[in-house]
Structure formats: C-alpha cells, structure tokens
N, C-alpha and C positions, 0 to 999 in steps of 0.2 A: 296339377303339376305334370302328371304323366302325359296328358294330352298336349301340354305346351312343349314338352321334350319331343314328343312324336312329331309335332308340327315343325319344330326346328330341324330335326333329323330328316324330315321329308324334303325340306328345302335343300338340305345338303345333298340328298340322293338325286334330286331332280337336276340340281346344278352344282355338281362337285367341282367344276372348274375353278371358281373363285377360291374355294378352300385350298385346292391344290396349288393355285397360283400364290396364295399368301404363304403357304409352307415353303414354296420354291424361293420366293422373294426373301423371306427370313433367312433361309439357308444361304442365299447369295450374299446378303448383307453380313452375315456372320463369317463369311469367308475372309472378310477384311481383317478382323482381329485374329482369326484363326491363322492367317498367313503372315501378318505383319506385326502382331503384338505378342509373339511368343516370349514368355518370361526368360530373363537372363539371370535370375537369382533362384536359389533353391529354398524351399520351406524347411524350417528347422524341425528336427525331430526331438528337440529338447524343450523342456519347460523352463521356467525361471527357478533360481535357487543358488545357494552360496557356492556349490561345487562348480557351477557354470560361470558364476561371476569371477571366481578365483582363476579359472582357466582363461577367461577373456582378459583379465588384467595381466596375467603372465604373458599372453600373446602380445599385448599392447606394450608392455614394459621391457621385455627381454627379447629383442630381435637379434638372433645370432648372425654373425658374418660368415658362419661355416654351415654348409649343407652336408649332412652325413648320409651315405648310402650303405646300408648293411647287407652284405652278401654272404651266404653260407656256401662254402665250397667243399664238396665231397669227392673223395677219390673213388673212381669206379672199381679199382682193385682193392678197396677197403682200408688203405693206409696212405696217408699223405706223406709219411716219412719214407718215400721211395723216390729215386732219382727222376723217374718219368713224371710222377704226380707233382712233386715240388718244382721240377723244372718247368712244367706246364703253367704252374701258378706264377712263377717268376716271369715267364714270357708274357703272360697275360698282364701283369703289372707293368712291364716295360711297354707293351702295346698301348696300355692306357695312358702312360705318360707321354708317349710320342704321337698319340692320336691328335689330328689337327684340330678337332673340336673339343674333345673331352680334356685333352692334356692342357689346353690353355686355361681351363677353369679350375685346375687342381689347386688346393690350398697348401701352402708351404709353412712348416712350423718346426720347432725343435722339441724332440721328445726327451724329457728328462730321465725317464726310466732306463732307456737304452743309451742315451747320450748321442743320438744321431739326429742329423738334420733330415727332415722328411719332406718329400714332395707327393702329397696326396694320399699315400698309403704306406703303411709299415706293418709287418706281421711276421709270422713264423718263417716264411720262405726267405725273407730278407735277412733275418738273424741267422738262420742256418747257413745261408750262402756266405755271410761274413765269417761265421765260425769256421767254415771249411777253408776259406782263403787264409784265415789267420793260422791254420794248421799246415799250410803249404799246398793244399789242394786248390786247383783253379776253379773254385766255385761248384755249384750243384751240377752244372752241365758236364763237368769232367769227373764227377764223383761216382762211385759205385753205390748200390743200394745200402750196403753195410756201412759205408762211410757217411751217407746221408742219415741213416738211423743213429749212428754214434754221435754225430754232430747235433742232430735234433734232440737226442736225449740229454746231451750236455746243456743245451739251451733251455730245455724245459726244467731240468733240475736247478738251473741257476735262477730263473725267473719265477718258478713255481707253476704247478699245473693249473692254478686258478687265475693266472695272470691275464688281465684284459688285453695286454699288448700282444700276447701269443694267440689268444682266442682259440685254444684247442678244444675239441669236443669234450663234453662231460662223459662221453662213452670211451674216452681214451684209456688205455691200460698200460701199466708198466710190466714188461715181461723180462725174462732172462737176457734177451737180446737187446732190450731197450724199449722205448715207448712205441706203441701202436696208436696212431691218431687217425680215426676214420674221416674227420672233417675239421675244418677251421672256419672261424668267422673272420671276414675281412671287412674293415670299415674304410670306405673311400671318402675323404674329406674334400669338398669342393668349395670354391669361393662364392659365397652367397651374394656378395655385392656384385660380382661379375655376372652371375646368373640372374639376379633380380627376383628370386623366388620369395624372399621373406620367410616368415615362420610358416611351416607346413604341418598339417596334422592328417591323420588317417580318418577320413570321413567321406561319405557319399556326397557328391555335389562339389567336391574340391577341384582344384586346378589340375588339368591333365598334362600341362607342359612339363611340370616337375616329374610327373610319372613317366613321360616319354624319355626324359633325361636319365632317370634311374634305370629304366629298361636298357638304355644304351650301355650304361655302366655294367649292368648284369650280363649283357651279351658278350662283353669283352672277356669275361671269365669262363665262358662256355667253350672250352677248347678240348681237344682229344684227351681222353683219360680223366676228365673232370666233369662233375655236375654242379651247376651253380644256380642258386635261387636267391633272389632278393627277398628281404623280409618286409612285408607290408608296404611295398613300394608302388603298387598300381591298382588300388581298390576301384577307382573309377573306370579305368581302362578295362579291367576284368568285368566290371558290371556291364559296360557297353557290349563287350564281346559275348558274355553269357546271355544278355538280352537278345542279341542278334541270333544266337543259336536257338533260343527259346521261341523266337518269332514264328518260325514255321509251325510249331505246335499250337501257338495261339491261333494261327491261321487255320489249322486243321480243326480246332475247336469251333470256329465260326462256320467252317465248311460243313461239319457234321450237324450243327444245329440247323442250318438252312436246309440241308438235305432231309433231315427228319421232319422239318416243318412241311416241306413239299410232300413227303410220303404220307404224313398224317392227314393232310387235307386232300391228297391225291390231286394236286393242282400246281402246275407250273407257275400260274399267275400269282398265287399266294407266295410261293418261294421267291419269285423275282421281286414282287412288291416289298416283302419283308426285307430282302437283301438291300434294296435301294433305301429303304427307311433306316436300316442300320447305318448306311453311309451318311445320311443326313444327321442321324443321331450323334455320330462322332463329331461332325462339324459344329452342331449346336453346343455340345458339351465343351469342346475345346474353345470355340469362339466366345461363348459366354464367360468361361473361366478366365480367358485372357482379358476380356473386356472389363471384368470387375477386379482384375489385378491379382488373381491367384498365382502363386509362385510355382516354379517347376518342382515336381515331386514325384518320386517313384510310385507311390500309391495312387496319386491323382492321375498320373500319365499312363500307367499300365493297368493297375488293379481295377480302378473305377470303370474304364471302358469295357474291360472283360466282364466285370460283375454285372454291368448293365445289359449284357446280352440276355442274361436270365430274366431280368425284369421286363425287358422289351418283348421277349418271346411270350412271357406270361400275359402281358396286356393283349398281344395279338391273338393268342390262343383263345382267351375268354371272349373277346369281341367277335372274332371270326367264328368261334364255336357256336355262339348264340345265333349268329347270322345263319350258319349252316343248319341249326336246329329248325329255324323258321322255314328254310328252303325245304327241309324234310317234311314239314307239315303241309306243304303244297303251295306256299307263297312264291311268287316270282321274286327276282332280285331286288327290285325297288321296295315293295312292301316288306320283304324279309329283312332288309338291312334296317329299315325304320323300326320294325317291331323288335328286332334283336338288340339294337343299340338302346332303344327305350328301356328294355328290360335290364340290360347289363350296365348302363351308364352310371347308375348310382353306386354299384359295387366297384366299378373301375375308379370312380372319383374317391370313394372311401379308401380303397386300396392305395391309391396315390397319396392321399393325405396321411394315412397311417404309416406307410413306408417312409415318406419324407420326414415325418415326425421322429421315427425311429433313428434315421440317419442324422437328423439335426441334433439329436441328444448328444452326439459327439462334440458339439460345440462347448460342452462343459469340461472337456479334457484339459484345456490349458496348454496343449501341445500343438503348435501350428500345423504340423503335418496331418495329425488326426482331425483337427478342426477343418482343414481344407478337404479332407476325405468326406466328412459329413456334409459340408456345403456342396462339394462337387457331385456327390451321389444324389443329393436332393435336386440339383439342377438336371442331372441326367435322367432322373425319374420323371420330372415334369416333361422333359423333351420326349422320353419314351412314351408317356401317356398320350401326348398330342400326336406324335408321328405314328406310333404303332397301335395305340388304342383307339384313335379317332380317324386319322387320315387313311391309314392302311385299309381298314374294313370298307370304307366308302369307295376307295380306289378299286379294291377287289370286286365290290358289288357292281360298280360301273362297268368294269371289264367284262364280268360275267353276264351283264345285261346286254352288252354289245357284241360279244364274241361267242360263237357257237362252242359249246362244251363237247367233249368227247361223248360218243353215244354210251360207252361203258367206261366209267371212271376207274373201274378195277383193272381194266386191261392196260398192261404196261407195254409201250412200244419203244423201239430203239431211239426214235426221234425224240420222244418225250424225255427219255433218260439222258440222252446227250445234251439236250437243251437245258435240262434242270441242273446237271452237273456243271455245264459251262457257265450258267448264270451264277450258281453258288461260287464257283471258282473265281469268276471276275469280281464278285463282291468281296470274297476273301482277300484277293490280291489288293484291292482298293483299300481295305481296312488296314492291311499291313503297311502299305505305302503312307497312308494318312497318319498312322500312330507311330510307326517305328523307323521309317526310312526317309522318304522325301515328301513332306506334306504337299508341296505344290504339284508334284507329279501325281500324288494320290488324288488331288482334286481333279486333275485332268482325267485320270483313269476312272474316277467315280462318275464323272459326267458321261464319259464314254460308256460305262457300264449301264447307267440309267437309260441311255439311248438304245444300246444294243439289246439289252435284256427285257426292256419294258415298253418304251415309247414306240420304237419301230415295229416290234412284233404286234403290238396292239393295233397300230394303224393298218398294218397289212392284214391282220386277221379280221378286223372289223369290216373290211370290204367284202369278205367272203360270205357275210350274213345274207341269206336270201329269205324273203317272206317274213315270217314272224321274227322278232328280235329274240336273240338267244335267251335273254332273261325271262321270256314268257314261256320257256319250256321248263316246267318245275322239276326239281330234283326229286327222285322217288322217295316217298315217305317211308322210311325204314330206319329203325334203330339198329346200330351195329351190334354184332354179337359181343364185342368187347365192352361196349357201354352197358349192355344188359348184365354181363358178368360183374362189372364193377358195381352196378346198382344192387345186385343180389348180395355181394360180399358186404358192402356198406350197410345195407338193410339188416343183414344177419348180425353184424357186430352191434349196430345200434339197438337191436332188440334185446341185447343182454348187457345193459349198463351195470348191473350188479356184479358182473364178472369182469367186464372190460375196464371199468374205471378203477377198482381196487388194484387190478393187475398193473395198469398204467402208472398209478401212483406209486406202487411198490418199486417198479422198475426205475421210475424217475428219481425216487428217494435214494435208491442204491446208487444210481448214476451220479447224483449230486454229491455224494460222499467223495467220489473220485474227482468230480469236476472241480471242486474247490482246491484240489491239490495240484493242479497244473502249475508248474513253476514258470516264473518269468526269467528267461535265460536268453543270452545271445551267444551264438557260436557261428563263426564265419561259414561253417559247413551247412548251416541252415539257409544260407544265401547263395553260395557258390559251390560248384561241383568240386568234389574232393581231389580231382586230378588237375585242377588249375594251378598255375605257378604260385598264385597268391596263397592258396590253402596249403600247398606243399611246403612253401617257405615257412609258414607258421608252424607246421608240423615239425619241420627240421629244427626250428628254433627251440621248441619244447624238448626235442630229443637231444640236441647237441649243446644247448646252453644250460638247460636244467635250472638248478637253484643258484647259478652264478650270475644271473641277470634276468631281466624280464621287462615287460611293458612298464613305462615310467609311472610311479606314484609321486606326486609332488606335494611338498609342504610349503604353502605360500604364507608369508609372514609380513604384516604391516606393523609399523610402530616406530618409536624413537630409537632406531638402531645405532645411533651415534653414542648413546648413553651406555657406558660400561656395565652398569647394573642390568640393563636390558639384555646386553650380550651374555652376561652370566646366566640369566634365565633361559636364553635361547640355547646356550651350550648345555645346560642341565637337561633340557627337554630333548635335545638331539642325542645326548648320551643315553637318555631313557629309551629312545628309539633303538639305538645300537644294542641295548641290552635286552630287547624283546626276545622271548623264546617262541619263535614262530617259524614255520616252514613256508609261509606265504610270501615272505620278502627275501630277496637275494641277500646272500651273506658273503663276508670275506673273513679273514683271520681274526678280525676284531669284533665280529658279530654282524648285525644287520648293516649292510653297506649303505652309507649316507654320503652323497656327493654334492658338491657345489655349495652355494650359500655364502653368506658373508664370512662365516667361520673359516671356510677353505681359503679365502683371500687373506684373512688376518693370520692364519696359521702359516701359509706360504711366505707371507711377508716376514714373520718372526723367524723363520728358518733360513731366510736369504741373508747372506752376509752383506749384500750390497743395498738392500732395500732401505734400511734406516738412513744411510748416507744420502741416498737418492731423494728420500722424503725431506731431509734437512736441507739439501741443496735446492730443491724446487719450491719448498714452502716455508723453510725456516723453522719447522716444527721438529723438536727432538722427541723421538719415540722411546718410551720406557715401559717396563713391566715390573714395577716395584714389588707387587704382591705375588709374582710368579705364577699367575693363573693362565699365562699364555695370551692374555688380552691386553691391549693398550690401556694406559692408566687414565686417559681423559677423552672427552668428546672430541676435542681438537685433534688429537692424535688419530683417532678412528677416521675422521673425515679426511685428514691429510693422506693417510695410507690409501684409502679407497680412491681418492681423487687422482693421486699419482699412478696407482696401479691401473686405473681406468684409462689413463693416457699412454702409459709406456709398458704396462704389464709388470709382473714380478720377476726381477732379473735372476737368472741362474749364474751368468757370468757377464762379462762386459758386452757380449754380442747376442746372447741367447736368453730366453725367458722360461721360467717355471710355469707361469700363467701368462697367457696373451691378454691384451686389452679386451678381446672378445670374451675370454673366459671370465674376466672380472665383470664386464658390463652385462653379461647374461646371468650373473649370480646375485648382484646387489645393485640397488640404486638408492642413493641418499639424496639430500636436498630437502625440498618442501614436502615431498611425499615419499618417505623412505620405505623400501620394501626389499625382500630377499626371497629366494626360493631354493629349497633343498630337494634333492632327487633320490628316490629309492627305486628298486625294481620289483614288480609284482611277478612272482614265479607262477607259471601256468595260469596266466590271466584269462585263458579261454574257459577255465572252470569257474563257475559262478561262486562256489564256496571259497575259492582262493581270494577273489576280489572282495567278497563279504568279510572274510577274516582280516584282510588288509585294512579295510575301512574300520572294522571294530577295534583293531589294535591302535590305529593312528588317530582316530577322531577324539578319544578322550585326552590324548596328549596334546592335540591341537587346541582343544577347549581349555586345558590347564594352562597352556602357554598364553592364550588370549587373556586369561585371568591374571597371569603374571605381569602382562604388559598393560594392565589397566583397561581391559575390554577391547583391545585393538582387534582388527579383523585378521584371524588366522584360520586357514582352511586347508583341508586335504583335498587334492584334486588330481588330475591326470586322466588320460584317455580311458583307462579301465574303469575308474570311478565315475567318470562322466557317463560312460555307457551303462553302468549299473544304475545310476540315478535316473537315466532316461527310461530304462526298463521298469524301475519302480514306479515312475510316473505313468508309464503306459498301463501298468497293472492297476494302479489306483484309478486312472481314467476309465478303465474297463469296469471296475467295481462301482463307479459312480454312474457311468452312462447306461449300463444295463438296467438298473432299477428305474432310472429316469425315463428311459425309452419304454419300459413296460408300463409305467404309470401314464405316460403321455398317450401310448397306444390304447390303453384302457379308457382314458378320458375321451379320446377322439372317437373310438368305437361306440362308447356309450352314448355320446352326443349324436352321432350320425344315425345310429340304430335306434335312438330314443329308448334305450333299455339298458339298465345296469346289468341285467342277467346276460344279455347278448354281448355286452362290452366285456364282462368277465370271461365269458366263453371264448371270446376272440383271442385272449392272451394265453389260454391254456396250452395250445400247441407251441407257442413261443417258449414258454418256460420249459416244456418237455424237450424241445429241440436243442435249446442251449445246454441243458443238463446232459442229454445224451451225447451231443457233439463234444463237449469238453471232457466228458468221461472217456470217450474214445481217444481224444488227444492225450490224456494222461496215460492210458493203457498202452497206446502206440508210441509213446515217448516224444510227443510234440511238446513244445514250450510256447509260452506267450511271448511274442515279440511284436514289432511294429506292424508286420504284415498279418500274422495270425490273429492279432487283436481285432482287425477289421472284420474277420469272419463272424464275430459275435453280432456286429451291427447288421451284416448281410443276413444272418440267420434270423434275426428279429424281423427284418424286412420281408424275407421270404415267408416266414411263419405267419405273420399278420396278413400278408397278401393272400396266401392260400385260405386262411381261416375266414377272412372277410368274404371272399367269393362264395365259399360254401354256405356260410351263414345267410348271406343275402339271398342265395337261391333257395335255401330251405325255408326262409320266411315267406318268400314269394309263393312257393308251392303250398305251404301250410295255409296261407290266406286263400289260395285257390281251391285246395282239395279238403282241407280240414283235418286230414289224417296224418299223424306224425310218421307212421310207417310208410305211407305212400309218398309223403314229401321227402323223406330221407332217400327213398329208392330213386325218385325222379332226379333229385339233386345229385345223387351218385352217378346216374346215367348221363346227365348233362354236364354239370360243372365238374363232377368227378372225372369224367372222361377228359375234359379240357385240362384238369390238373395233372392227370397222369401223362397226357401227351406233352404238356409243357415241362413237367419235371423230368421225364425221360429224355426229352430233347436236350435240355440244359445239362442234366447229369452226364449223359454220354459225351457231350461236348467238353465239359470240364474234366471228365475222366480221361480224355485224350491228353489234356494239358498235364495231367498227373505224370505222364511219361516224359515230360520235358527234362533235359539234362540239368537245367538250373534248378536247384532244390527250392528256391523261393517260389517259382511258378509251379513246380511239381506239388509242393505242399498245398499251395493255394488251390490248385485244381482238384486234388484228392479231397481236401476238407470241404470245398464248396460242393462237389458232386455228392459227397456223403450227406452234407447238410440239407441239400435239396431233397434227397430221398427220405431223410428223416422227417422233414417237414411234410412231405406227402403222406408218410405213414401216420404221423400225428393227426393230420387233417382228416384222412379217410377212415382211420381205425379208431381214433379216440374221440374226436370232436363230434361225430354223429351221436355217439352215446351220451355225451354231455348235453347236446341239444334236446334229445329225447327226454333226458332226466329233468331238464329245467322248463320244459314246455308241456302243454296239454293239447289234446285234440280240440279243433274248433268246430262248434256245432253248426255254424252258419257260414260255410265257405262261400266265396264270391262266385265261383263257378266250378263245375266239375269237368269242363271240357277245355283242353289247352287252346284249341283253335278258336273257339268261341270267345274266350277271354282276349286273345290277341287281336281278333278281328274287331272287337269292341273298341280297343285302344286305337286301332288304325282309323276306324270310322269316326271316333271322337275328334281325331286330329285332322279329319278330312282327307285321309290318304286313300 
C-alpha cells in the first residue's frame, strides 16, 4: 500500500500540471453556481413544535391592515413636559403627517379613550396641546414651561400614569410642581394595505423594506432637543451594518494567518500558494452549497468560511511540514514531496474523515441552520483537504524544484517582506469581496491575485535558474531549536504519566462541573454592539416601559368558539390569567393585562348602544344575554355579532367605531376553522428567567383550556417564547450531537487505526477540550446560542484533528524505532512543531477577530482562539502520556535510521 501511494504521488510530482488543471477546472465550473445560484431564502433557526405551529397559524390567519412603528422619544433636558421638548415632538408629528411619502401611508382611526379622530399618531403632546387650547393658551408653541407642566399634569391625572394612550415613561415622577416625564413612547400607525408589508416579525432573514420604512419614521422624530429610538425596527439592517464593520477584522484574521504561514515556513511561495488555495476554497464551499440547495444562513455564510481557515491551515502545515522534514534529511524537492506525502497522507485522510464525521453529527439536531452548518462544514473540510492538503504541497514542491531558493532562508529582505505582505493583502481583499461585498468582483480580484502573486512570479523566477534545477540544491539537514524544545517538553511530560494523567483528569472533572452549567440564553447584546440603535432602543424599552408592557406573549385558541359554553370556558381561563401573581407579565389596574381575542369583540359589542340594532338590521338576529354573564345566549348570536363587526367594526356612534374591522379580524375568525388569539406582554423579555416564568405560568392554563374544549389545539406562543423554544432546541441538539460526534470519532479512529486503544486515545483530547472550553464559557459569562453552539462542533473537529496527526506520527516512529520515549520525542519535534505552528497561526488570527465591534464575531473569535490553544495543550501535554501508558516498546523495529526507511519507500515505488 505504501509503495502504491508513493508511486501515485511520484506521478503527481513529475507531472503536477494535470492535477492543477483539474483543480482549476473544478473551481471554474463551481463559479457558475457560486455567482448565479445564490439562495434567496434563509435557513430556519427553529425546530418543529407546537409553539412554532401556533405562531405560523397566527401569521396566516390574522393579517393586520395596520403597521405599527414604536418609537421611544427622550427629552435631552430630562423632561418632556417642557415647551421646547413637547413643541419639538408636536412639530415632528406634523412633519410626519405632511411628509409626501410617509404622510400618505398613515392610518386614520377614531380613538375612543380620548374621543379624537386620529391621523397616524396620537399621544401626550397632542393631548397637552388641546388641553392648553381649551384653557385659552394658543397651544404648546405659545405656552411657558410652567403652563406646559400644568396642562401635562392635568392630562396625566385624568387618564392615569399607566395609560397606553399617553405612553409616559415608567420613570416619570409626580413632584410638587407637577409631573416630570423623561420620555414617552409614540406609536405611529400606517396603512399596511397601502404599504403591502403584511405581517412582520423580528427575525434575522426578514424583509428589509419594512425596516427602511420604520427607520424613516424614526428619523422624523430626531429633532433638536429630542432623542428618538425605534424599538426592534431594524434587526436585519443592523446585522448587515454590523457585519460590514466586522468585515475588516475578518480580513485581518486572514491576513495574520497567511503572514504567519509565510514566517513559519520562511517562504513567499508557501504564503502565496496557501492564499490562492484559500480563494479556491471559498468558491468550492459556496459553489457546492448553492448547487445542492443550501439556504442562506448567518452561520453557513460567515462562520463556516472563517472556521475553515483553521482546518485548511492545519492540512497545509502537516503536509508541508512533512515535506520540509524530508528536505532537511537531504532529499531534493521531488523525492521529498513523495516521501512526505506518503508518510502523512493516511493521517490527513483520517483527520478529514474524523473531522467530517464530527461535523455531520450536527445533522441530528433537527434545526435547519445547525444541520446546514454540519453539512457545509463537511463540504469545506473536503475542499480544504484536496486544495490545501494535496494540491498546495505539490505546487510548492514544483515551484521549489524550478525556482532558486534564497541562499539563507533566515535572512529577511525588504523585497521579500513587501512581496509577502502584498500577496497576503491581495488574498485578504479577495476573500472579503467574495464573502461579504460583491462576489463577482471578488472572482475578478481572486483571478488577478492568483496571476499577480503566484503565476507570473513563478514564470519570471523560473527563467533565472541556471545550471542545476533549484530543487536539486537540498535544504540543510538541521532540526530547528524550537522543534527540539517541543520534543523535549513532550518527552518529559510523556515520561510521567502517573503525574500527568491524574492531574489532567482532576482538572477536566472540575471543569466539567462548570461546563454543564452554561446556560442557553439569548440577548441581543450577544449579537450586536451595545451602542447600536437596535440595542439602545431595547434598553430604553426596558427602562421606560417597565412592567406596563413588553414583548407579546400570545394565547392561541382553536375550537368551537360559537358555542356559548366554550366561550364561558375561555373567559374563565382568561380571568385565571388576569389573576396570576407574577411580575413577568405586564399588568394594568385589573391584574395581568390581556388584550384582544373574541372576548374583547363580544364585550365591546355588549357595551355599544348601537351594535344590537346593527346586528338585527343586517342579519335579523336578536342579541340577548338572559343569564347576565356578558356573553350572547346562542351560537347564532355569536356568529352574527362577529360577522357584522368584521365588516363594519363595533360602533361608538353613527360615524365612529370602538373597534375597527381590522381590530375584529385580527382577534377572531369563525366559520369552518374557528380560532382566536389573546395578547399579553412579557416584562423584561431579554432576561431568560422572565420568559421562562411566563411560559411556566401560561402553559398549564393553556393545557387546561384545551381540556375544557375537548382537546382542541391551544398553545402559548409569541416571539419571546419562540426564541426560548429555539434556544432549548439548540441546547438539546448540542447534548445529542456531542456524544454522537464522540462515538463516531471513536469508531472512525478505531477502524482506521485498527486499534480500540488508539481510537480511545484519539478522543481523550476532545473530551478535555470541550470540558475546559465550556467551563471557561461559564466562568466568563458566555451562554449557549446558535453561534456559540457551533464552537462545540469545531472543538471536536480541531481536537480529533490534532490527536490523529500526533497518534499517526507516534505509531510510525514506534514501528521504526521501537522505543516509546524516542517515538514521543520525534513526534513532538516533527508533528508537534507543525501543530504548534498551525495552532499559533490560527489562534492569532482568530484572536484578532475577538476585537471586532460586533459581539457575535468577537465572541466567536475569542472562543475559537482559546479552543485551538486548549486543543494544542491537550494534544501535546496529555495525549503523549496516554500513548506511553497504553503501548509498549517494540523489540524488533523496522529500522533505526530515518533516511534509510524513507529511501526504501522511494526505491520500492521506483522514485
């Protein structure tokens, strides 16, 4: 088998052109799906489940004709009840109504609480202005601060400080001089039918047109003396902007990795070749992903390409490292690449198989986004193996065979530095264009980069070769001092398994205690910078709204809602919700605030003096309430009331309505598939305990109502509960995929290595790295979310990758030398050096990413850099002791001379 591999690799090194051509053709073909088949849909981050089903049925059944934009307006002077602040707010509202674009879309309605006809917006400023005019003052514009305060205080006292109409801050205070109001919430209502937005929700991958509109509304209120922030109006625009800001840091990560590759190998050609391979890797990943129909996704589009830098560099380091070891033994480029690749190819293939298996374990998650991550990472691994583990070493060997090397590789010249930095910079720019900015321009730039940094310099330099080919000038046979030191340290630790292993087990056991306590939480500040308008708006919502409102929690009810007995059951359960003793749900004077639903429609109809006559006039049905429970007496009456209200609304007087048809149709649907929805507010929904408490309070009531209705579908949902269910699913997926990945890695390792002992040894570093990493996450305050959950899969991949390479080298040296001590030392000097170089390059690169202003990338960079270093420590400090403990010295080694053994392989292959 070894001779066969050597023969194949010899053909590659003699004629690398066909291999390079095949890689180039594949890259060219994949440009087609890369550029023309980009997905236009986003992968869901949600599993299946009743909470998602209920959310989807609500979105399908209750499409509102009104689009609300919530804006929190703060007075820079600290009090909105001042002439300048309130006047500025009134002027902003007037500008909104007269705006040629926004004004035409405003929704007009009658407000029953104030008795005013409204065009788009009504709030504290309008009511104070009318109060002043009623007292003889010509509005806010002509009033003094004292008059505005007095009028504002009268309005607040009349409507109540918790009035949704006024929307005054929860931080407002009553003083001797009147109310001090630091901020108000303003809700602008627009005509959804005119805008064409439909139902909208706050989720990544949503429509940005509605977000652009809401930002325009927000901007109208940003006038002198006021600060205005929309609440959750632009999550996708913020994501795009934050990603653009983080882009340069990702670029610097790539730049640092490439420069460290060049420094490690002291070779411009290695740097340039790896840089071009990176560009092809991006095209292969994106092209294949588009070709097989993977959807757009934050993790697949950004995290996977960045993560693959580490794996690609690792393949290159090990392949090129073995090639350079052969050069150091005196072989010229051709025989060196054959011997090196023959020696390392099995470990590379096993590392690929184990890594891919670890990532594919994510297919068990049931969450499309995480499933795509596993599949996309496996695709990228295969591409990295071929491009950086196979093609790159042969390209480098061919270049070094044809191009004269510097007389002294240790000597650094200005020309080499400038060329290396320029090549790395061009590759970095190309990657940024390919992934983040303009793919087609990235393709052009990548092609130019390949020509400028690799093809043209090679052709020019090859002409300068005089006499012997450069590859016939062997590199001096010398082991670097760093490699020697690594070998000594590894050997010293391996010689003390009785100390190293119990210590490692104790540390890992202690870490595991913390690791299992990492919470699954979502906070917007884990994704976006704290100074973005999106985050500031949510902070202000918590500050100024408090327990008066919050993110919607919805009770979705299906059943025979025309049946008065069913309505009694619904009312009893709604009253039970109102009576809950909890701070997690918004409250009003009657307890927990419950809005909407069929009961609101029927209650409004019962209180309207005109509704009964309208129903009788349009349907001939006489409405009655004989038992005095506030509900119609028959199924026919219920259906008639809802039908009429859905067409005309619930009248307040002859021309105005208490409830509009939209209010009714977004609360209840009867007919063949009756359903209704009630709304509550989750206070401080950014705190996971608040969402959990809401779920725990409402779920038993929903289940009881389902029983009351004969097993009908009743479910608590809403964006906060959907988010919690997604996090729970992510956490469960992690708990399933981790042991599955460990088991699969063990089976793959045992099969390839043909040894259960070595298979078990290969997963020791993985278990340690996962425990250490998640313990750090717990101590440092990180939580499990969609992005940090992927770190576990990457840590398994890195851990098994490092372990496989060290084990394979140790076995090779043990068969050759027979001595465990010697084998550990040589493995440490050779593979250990490659691992250190690979790990340091990747860790430094990802460490740069940790400084990105977008927390999502910063956390990913920090945790990935730490994980790589932990994997290195586990592989070089613990794994050697494990190997020494589970193996014995070999009495009859195959050879005791490195060069003799390698020459035998080459001769057998006819090299």
